[in-house]
C-alpha positions as CSV (number, residue, x, y, z in Angstrom):
1,L,2.0,-7.6,101.3
2,L,2.0,-10.9,103.3
3,L,-1.4,-10.5,103.7
4,L,-2.6,-9.4,100.1
5,T,-0.1,-12.8,99.1
6,S,-2.5,-14.8,101.5
7,V,-5.6,-13.2,100.3
8,S,-4.3,-13.6,96.7
9,L,-3.7,-17.7,97.5
10,H,-7.2,-17.9,99.0
11,Q,-8.9,-16.9,95.7
12,V,-7.0,-18.9,93.6
13,Y,-7.6,-22.2,96.1
14,L,-11.7,-20.7,96.7
15,H,-12.0,-20.4,92.9
16,P,-14.3,-22.9,90.7
17,D,-12.4,-22.5,87.3
18,H,-8.9,-23.1,89.1
19,L,-9.3,-27.2,90.3
20,R,-6.2,-27.8,89.4
21,R,-3.8,-25.1,91.1
22,K,-6.0,-26.1,94.1
23,Q,-5.1,-29.7,93.8
24,L,-1.4,-28.5,93.7
25,Y,-1.6,-26.0,96.3
26,H,-3.2,-28.6,98.7
27,Q,-0.4,-31.5,97.6
28,F,2.4,-28.0,98.3
29,I,0.3,-28.1,101.8
30,L,0.6,-31.6,102.2
31,W,4.5,-31.9,101.8
32,R,5.1,-28.6,103.7
33,T,3.2,-30.6,106.6
34,D,4.6,-33.4,106.2
35,P,7.6,-33.7,103.9
36,P,8.2,-36.7,102.0
37,V,10.7,-39.5,103.5
């Protein structure tokens, strides 16, 4: 299930028609790796 979810997120991240979602995903990763003070 985790692998399937990862693949789905990866497809969404790479999908050219989901630029906004890609930006949100990137911001989410940045927030998780470097949370705001």
